[in-house]
C-alpha positions as CSV (number, residue, x, y, z in Angstrom):
1,M,33.0,-20.7,1.1
2,S,29.2,-21.1,1.0
3,R,27.6,-21.7,4.4
4,H,24.4,-22.7,5.6
5,V,22.4,-20.5,8.1
6,T,19.5,-21.7,10.1
7,V,17.3,-19.0,11.2
8,V,15.3,-20.0,14.4
9,G,12.3,-17.8,15.4
10,I,11.9,-17.5,19.4
11,G,9.2,-15.9,21.2
12,A,9.2,-14.2,24.7
13,D,8.9,-17.5,26.5
14,G,12.3,-18.5,25.1
15,W,13.6,-22.0,25.2
16,A,10.2,-23.3,26.6
17,G,8.4,-22.3,23.3
18,L,10.9,-23.9,20.9
19,G,10.1,-27.2,19.1
20,D,12.6,-30.1,18.9
21,R,13.9,-28.9,15.4
22,A,14.8,-25.5,16.9
23,R,16.3,-26.8,20.0
24,E,18.5,-29.1,18.0
25,A,19.7,-26.3,15.8
26,V,20.6,-24.0,18.9
27,A,22.3,-26.9,20.8
28,G,24.4,-27.8,18.0
29,A,25.2,-24.5,16.7
30,G,29.0,-23.2,16.4
31,T,27.9,-19.4,16.2
32,I,24.6,-18.0,17.5
33,V,23.9,-14.4,16.0
34,G,21.0,-12.3,17.6
35,S,20.3,-9.3,19.9
36,E,21.1,-9.4,23.4
37,R,17.6,-10.0,24.4
38,Q,17.3,-13.0,22.1
39,T,20.6,-14.7,22.9
40,S,19.7,-14.2,26.6
41,L,16.6,-16.6,26.1
42,V,18.8,-19.6,25.0
43,A,21.7,-18.9,27.4
44,G,23.1,-22.1,28.8
45,R,21.7,-24.3,26.2
46,H,24.5,-24.3,23.8
47,Q,28.4,-24.0,23.5
48,A,28.3,-21.8,20.7
49,E,30.2,-18.4,20.1
50,V,27.5,-15.5,20.6
51,R,27.7,-12.5,18.1
52,P,25.5,-9.5,18.0
53,L,23.6,-8.5,14.9
54,P,25.6,-6.3,12.7
55,V,25.1,-2.5,12.3
56,P,24.4,-1.6,9.6
57,L,22.3,-4.9,9.4
58,R,22.1,-5.7,5.7
59,E,25.6,-4.7,4.7
60,G,27.1,-6.5,7.7
61,L,25.2,-10.0,7.4
62,R,27.3,-11.5,4.6
63,P,30.6,-10.5,6.2
64,L,29.6,-11.8,9.3
65,V,28.4,-15.2,8.2
66,D,31.5,-15.7,6.2
67,D,33.6,-14.9,9.1
68,C,32.2,-17.7,11.2
69,D,33.9,-21.1,11.7
70,P,33.3,-23.1,8.3
71,D,33.0,-26.4,10.2
72,R,30.3,-25.2,12.6
73,P,26.6,-24.5,12.0
74,V,25.5,-20.9,12.1
75,V,22.1,-20.0,13.8
76,V,20.5,-16.7,13.7
77,L,17.7,-15.9,16.3
78,A,14.6,-13.8,15.2
79,S,11.6,-12.7,17.0
80,G,8.7,-14.8,16.4
81,D,8.2,-15.5,12.5
82,P,11.3,-14.6,10.8
83,M,9.6,-14.2,7.6
84,H,7.1,-11.4,8.7
85,F,8.9,-8.2,8.9
86,G,11.9,-10.2,10.2
87,I,15.4,-11.2,9.2
88,G,14.7,-14.3,7.4
89,R,13.7,-12.2,4.4
90,T,16.9,-10.2,4.5
91,L,19.0,-13.2,4.9
92,A,17.5,-15.1,2.1
93,E,17.9,-11.9,-0.1
94,E,21.7,-11.7,0.9
95,L,22.7,-15.1,0.9
96,G,20.3,-16.9,-1.5
97,R,17.2,-18.9,-0.5
98,D,19.1,-22.2,-0.8
99,R,21.6,-21.2,1.8
100,V,18.9,-20.3,4.6
101,E,16.7,-22.6,6.6
102,V,14.0,-21.1,8.5
103,I,12.4,-22.6,11.6
104,G,9.5,-20.4,12.4
105,A,7.5,-19.6,15.5
106,P,4.2,-17.8,16.1
107,S,4.4,-14.1,15.1
108,S,3.5,-11.5,17.7
109,L,0.6,-10.3,15.3
110,S,-0.6,-14.0,15.6
111,L,-0.5,-13.8,19.2
112,A,-2.0,-10.4,19.4
113,C,-5.0,-11.5,17.4
114,A,-5.4,-14.5,19.5
115,R,-5.6,-12.3,22.6
116,M,-8.1,-9.9,20.9
117,G,-10.0,-12.5,19.3
118,W,-9.5,-10.9,15.8
119,G,-9.0,-12.5,12.6
120,L,-5.5,-11.8,11.3
121,E,-6.8,-11.6,7.6
122,D,-9.0,-8.9,8.8
123,V,-6.3,-6.6,10.2
124,D,-4.1,-4.0,8.7
125,V,-0.7,-4.2,9.9
126,V,2.0,-1.4,10.2
127,S,5.4,-1.9,11.3
128,A,7.3,1.2,13.2
129,V,10.4,-0.9,13.4
130,G,12.9,0.9,11.1
131,R,9.9,2.6,9.3
132,P,8.3,5.9,9.8
133,L,5.2,5.6,12.0
134,E,3.4,8.1,9.9
135,T,2.5,5.3,7.2
136,L,-0.2,4.4,9.8
137,A,-2.2,7.2,8.1
138,L,-2.7,5.0,5.1
139,V,-4.6,2.4,6.8
140,A,-6.3,4.3,9.9
141,H,-9.8,4.6,8.6
142,P,-13.1,4.4,10.7
143,G,-14.3,0.9,11.6
144,R,-10.9,-0.7,10.9
145,R,-8.8,-2.7,13.2
146,L,-5.1,-2.3,13.1
147,L,-1.9,-3.9,14.7
148,V,1.2,-1.9,15.0
149,L,4.5,-3.5,15.4
150,S,6.3,-1.0,18.0
151,R,9.8,0.2,17.5
152,D,10.1,0.6,21.4
153,G,8.0,1.6,24.6
154,L,7.5,5.2,23.2
155,T,5.6,3.7,20.2
156,P,2.1,3.6,21.6
157,A,2.1,7.1,22.7
158,G,3.1,8.1,19.1
159,V,0.1,6.0,17.6
160,A,-2.3,7.8,19.9
161,R,-1.0,11.2,18.9
162,L,-1.1,10.3,15.2
163,L,-4.7,8.9,15.5
164,D,-5.9,11.9,17.4
165,E,-4.4,14.5,14.8
166,H,-6.3,12.4,12.1
167,G,-9.6,12.7,13.7
168,L,-9.7,9.3,15.2
169,G,-9.2,10.2,18.9
170,R,-12.2,8.1,20.0
171,S,-10.2,4.9,18.7
172,L,-9.8,2.1,21.4
173,M,-6.3,1.0,21.9
174,W,-4.6,-1.9,23.6
175,V,-0.8,-2.3,24.2
176,L,0.1,-6.0,24.5
177,S,3.5,-6.4,25.9
178,D,5.9,-9.5,26.2
179,L,3.4,-11.8,24.5
180,D,3.5,-15.5,25.6
181,G,6.2,-14.6,28.1
182,P,6.0,-14.6,31.9
183,Q,5.6,-10.8,32.0
184,E,2.8,-10.5,29.5
185,Q,0.4,-7.8,30.1
186,V,-2.3,-5.7,28.4
187,V,-3.0,-2.0,28.9
188,E,-6.0,-0.4,27.2
189,G,-7.2,3.1,26.7
190,V,-8.6,5.8,24.2
191,A,-6.3,7.4,21.9
192,G,-7.4,10.9,22.7
193,S,-6.8,10.6,26.2
194,W,-3.8,8.3,26.1
195,Q,-1.6,9.2,29.0
196,E,0.0,5.9,29.9
197,E,3.6,5.4,30.9
198,P,6.1,4.2,28.3
199,A,5.3,0.5,27.5
200,P,7.8,-2.3,27.8
201,T,10.2,-2.4,24.7
202,L,8.7,-5.6,23.2
203,N,5.0,-4.5,22.5
204,V,2.3,-4.6,20.0
205,V,-0.4,-1.9,19.7
206,A,-4.0,-2.9,18.7
207,V,-6.3,-0.3,17.6
208,E,-10.1,-0.2,16.9
209,C,-10.5,3.0,14.8
210,L,-13.4,5.1,15.6
211,A,-13.8,8.6,14.1
212,E,-15.1,11.8,15.9
213,E,-16.5,13.1,12.6
214,P,-16.5,11.9,8.9
215,T,-13.0,12.1,7.5
216,P,-12.4,13.8,4.2
217,V,-9.7,11.4,3.1
218,G,-10.8,8.5,1.2
219,L,-8.9,5.7,-0.6
220,V,-9.2,6.6,-4.2
221,P,-7.2,9.4,-6.1
222,G,-8.9,12.9,-6.0
223,L,-8.6,13.9,-2.4
224,P,-10.1,17.2,-1.6
225,E,-7.8,20.2,-1.6
226,A,-8.5,20.6,2.2
227,A,-6.6,17.5,2.8
228,Y,-3.5,19.5,1.7
229,D,-1.5,22.4,2.9
230,T,-1.0,24.5,-0.2
231,D,-0.3,27.9,-1.6
232,G,-2.8,27.4,-4.4
233,Q,-0.1,25.5,-6.7
234,I,-2.1,22.1,-6.8
235,T,-3.8,20.2,-9.3
236,K,-7.4,20.4,-8.6
237,Q,-9.4,17.6,-7.2
238,H,-11.4,16.3,-10.3
239,V,-8.5,16.9,-12.6
240,R,-6.3,15.1,-10.4
241,A,-8.5,11.9,-10.2
242,A,-8.5,11.9,-14.0
243,T,-4.7,12.5,-14.1
244,L,-4.0,9.6,-11.8
245,A,-6.4,7.3,-14.0
246,A,-4.2,8.3,-16.8
247,L,-1.1,7.5,-15.2
248,R,-2.3,4.1,-14.1
249,P,-0.1,3.4,-11.1
250,L,0.8,-0.2,-10.6
251,P,2.5,-2.0,-7.7
252,G,6.3,-1.3,-7.3
253,E,6.1,1.4,-10.0
254,L,8.1,4.6,-9.8
255,L,6.6,8.2,-10.8
256,W,8.5,11.2,-11.6
257,D,6.3,14.2,-10.4
258,I,7.9,17.2,-12.4
259,G,6.8,20.6,-10.8
260,G,5.7,19.1,-7.7
261,G,3.7,22.1,-6.3
262,S,1.9,20.8,-3.3
263,G,2.9,17.2,-4.2
264,S,-0.6,16.0,-4.6
265,I,-0.1,13.9,-7.8
266,G,3.1,12.1,-6.4
267,I,1.4,11.5,-2.9
268,E,-1.8,10.0,-4.6
269,W,0.4,7.8,-6.7
270,M,2.1,6.3,-3.5
271,R,-1.3,6.0,-1.8
272,A,-2.6,3.9,-4.6
273,H,-0.5,0.8,-3.4
274,R,2.2,0.6,-0.6
275,T,4.9,-0.4,-2.8
276,C,4.5,2.5,-5.2
277,R,7.4,5.2,-5.2
278,A,7.6,8.7,-6.3
279,I,10.1,11.5,-6.8
280,A,8.8,15.1,-6.8
281,I,11.0,17.6,-8.7
282,E,10.2,21.2,-7.3
283,P,12.3,24.2,-8.0
284,R,11.1,26.3,-5.2
285,G,12.5,25.5,-1.5
286,D,9.3,26.4,0.2
287,R,7.1,24.2,-2.0
288,A,9.5,21.3,-1.7
289,A,9.2,21.6,2.0
290,R,5.5,21.7,1.9
291,I,5.6,18.6,-0.1
292,E,7.4,16.7,2.4
293,R,4.9,17.8,5.1
294,N,1.9,16.8,3.1
295,A,3.5,13.5,2.2
296,A,4.1,12.8,5.9
297,R,0.7,13.7,7.0
298,L,-1.1,11.8,4.3
299,G,0.8,8.6,5.2
300,V,3.5,8.4,2.4
301,P,6.6,9.7,4.1
302,G,8.8,7.9,1.7
303,L,8.1,10.3,-1.1
304,R,11.3,11.7,-2.3
305,V,11.7,15.5,-3.0
306,V,14.3,16.8,-5.4
307,H,14.9,20.5,-4.9
308,G,15.8,21.3,-8.5
309,R,14.5,21.9,-12.2
310,A,13.8,19.8,-15.0
311,P,15.3,18.5,-17.2
312,E,18.7,19.4,-15.9
313,D,18.3,18.0,-12.4
314,L,16.7,14.7,-13.7
315,A,20.1,13.2,-14.4
316,G,21.1,10.4,-12.2
317,L,17.5,9.8,-10.9
318,P,16.2,6.2,-11.1
319,R,14.4,5.4,-14.3
320,P,10.7,6.0,-14.1
321,D,7.7,3.9,-15.0
322,A,5.5,6.9,-15.5
323,V,6.0,10.9,-15.4
324,F,3.6,13.6,-14.8
325,V,4.5,17.1,-16.0
326,G,2.5,19.7,-14.1
327,G,4.8,22.5,-14.4
328,G,7.8,23.7,-16.5
329,L,6.4,22.2,-19.6
330,T,8.0,24.9,-21.8
331,A,11.6,24.2,-20.5
332,D,13.9,23.3,-23.3
333,D,14.1,19.6,-24.4
334,L,12.0,18.5,-21.4
335,V,9.5,16.1,-23.1
336,P,12.3,14.6,-25.3
337,T,14.3,14.0,-22.1
338,V,11.6,12.6,-20.2
339,L,10.4,10.3,-22.9
340,Q,14.0,8.9,-23.2
341,A,14.2,8.3,-19.6
342,L,10.9,6.6,-19.3
343,R,11.0,2.6,-19.5
344,P,9.5,1.3,-22.7
345,G,5.6,1.0,-22.1
346,G,5.9,3.8,-19.5
347,R,3.3,6.6,-19.3
348,L,3.7,10.3,-19.7
349,V,0.9,12.6,-18.6
350,A,1.1,16.4,-19.0
351,N,-1.5,19.0,-18.0
352,T,-1.6,22.8,-18.9
353,V,-4.0,25.5,-18.8
354,T,-2.1,28.0,-20.9
355,L,-2.3,28.5,-24.8
356,D,1.5,28.6,-24.7
357,S,2.0,25.0,-23.2
358,E,-1.3,23.8,-25.2
359,S,0.5,24.6,-28.5
360,L,3.7,22.6,-27.3
361,L,1.4,19.7,-26.3
362,F,-0.3,19.6,-29.6
363,S,3.1,19.6,-31.3
364,M,4.3,16.7,-29.2
365,F,1.0,14.9,-30.0
366,R,1.7,15.1,-33.7
367,T,5.2,14.0,-33.2
368,Y,4.9,11.1,-30.7
369,G,1.1,10.1,-30.8
370,G,-0.9,9.4,-27.8
371,S,-4.2,11.2,-26.8
372,L,-5.3,14.8,-26.2
373,T,-8.2,15.5,-23.9
374,R,-9.6,18.9,-22.5
375,L,-11.0,18.6,-19.1
376,E,-13.6,21.0,-18.2
377,T,-15.3,21.4,-14.8
378,S,-17.8,23.9,-13.4
379,H,-19.2,24.4,-9.8
380,A,-22.3,25.6,-8.6
381,D,-21.9,29.2,-7.2
382,A,-24.1,32.0,-6.0
383,V,-25.2,34.8,-8.5
384,G,-27.2,37.4,-6.6
385,G,-30.2,35.3,-5.1
386,F,-29.9,32.6,-7.7
387,T,-27.3,29.9,-8.4
388,S,-25.3,29.4,-11.6
389,W,-22.3,27.5,-12.8
390,K,-18.8,29.0,-12.3
391,P,-16.5,27.4,-14.7
392,A,-12.8,26.5,-13.8
393,R,-10.0,27.1,-16.3
394,P,-10.1,24.2,-18.8
395,V,-7.2,21.8,-18.6
396,T,-5.5,20.3,-21.6
397,Q,-4.2,16.8,-20.8
398,W,-1.7,15.0,-23.1
399,C,-1.2,11.2,-22.4
400,V,1.3,8.9,-24.4
401,V,2.8,5.6,-23.9
402,R,6.5,5.5,-24.6
403,P,7.2,3.1,-27.6
404,E,10.1,0.8,-27.9
405,E,11.7,3.1,-30.3
406,L,11.2,6.9,-30.1
407,P,11.0,8.8,-33.5
408,S,14.3,10.5,-34.4
């Protein structure tokens, strides 16, 4: 049976902060679902059965709702704005938007900006609730203001530690707890010397980023090699920038990074947009572990690493929108397998510095089309008391867009 669900946003001020519609929904509910903290805020205001949120959440929502009394309304309590990092979106996705009514409340982010005097549109937001805190590194740049939705009372110390590790130890921090509630408080300090006790569980961390020295990590592809832990197996900075330009990352797209090395291509693909995804395929275990460390430090801990070889270990992976081949190009049937896996309109970019692989790229170019480019870079270097150019090995790059029909 299709049941309607009302999602009610509630703040730390509880019943006092609810509007008339929200109060009527709670008072008339047959079942109220929420955390212990949320349901305690409306205790005594209803005659409903109280149920906890299911674990795991998404998988358990539909069975929970379907198990409720079909003749009585179901109300799900959410913190603040249910549609901003909240359960409202999850319910709409699982049950369908026509079955979900949302009665919102001011989000903790809006309340935090009101206390700080900041415009919410000028603030970068990071959620540590069910997400890795390392994503903070994507937006932690000098001069930026951040709001971090904390997982618990230990999150502020984790934010301070991460900022300090990224050369932002001078950053100013404010921990705003129990916003709009009777126990509201604000604690401030400096990231590099943060030694405060754990905060109350319900808190938001506000940060004004200040750098001790210029950071080498910018926003566009082509980060310096110094940003990576590497054993030398890395696509060099200027070639990497050209490679990412050829791959053309778009929001939500998935990249296969074959022969991951230090993970630089997959990492910078994911740094292009918060919804970009990447899978690095790397045969060496030490390099696979290194890719994971680099990804976490550079703000994209969601990069997936497959310890294996292409093409044999590509089976079963989600279909990619783009593929980069930086190693293993001469493996049997690699290019045909990759092209077959790509979505129509997907991009394949392959780089090589060897004549053997260059010959293969030329053959692929003749068969599938695309473009061949030679990338050559030189850097100024000392020659005795003078300065001269020191050329790097030229890189041959093949780029092709997968057609609707592949040549037989």
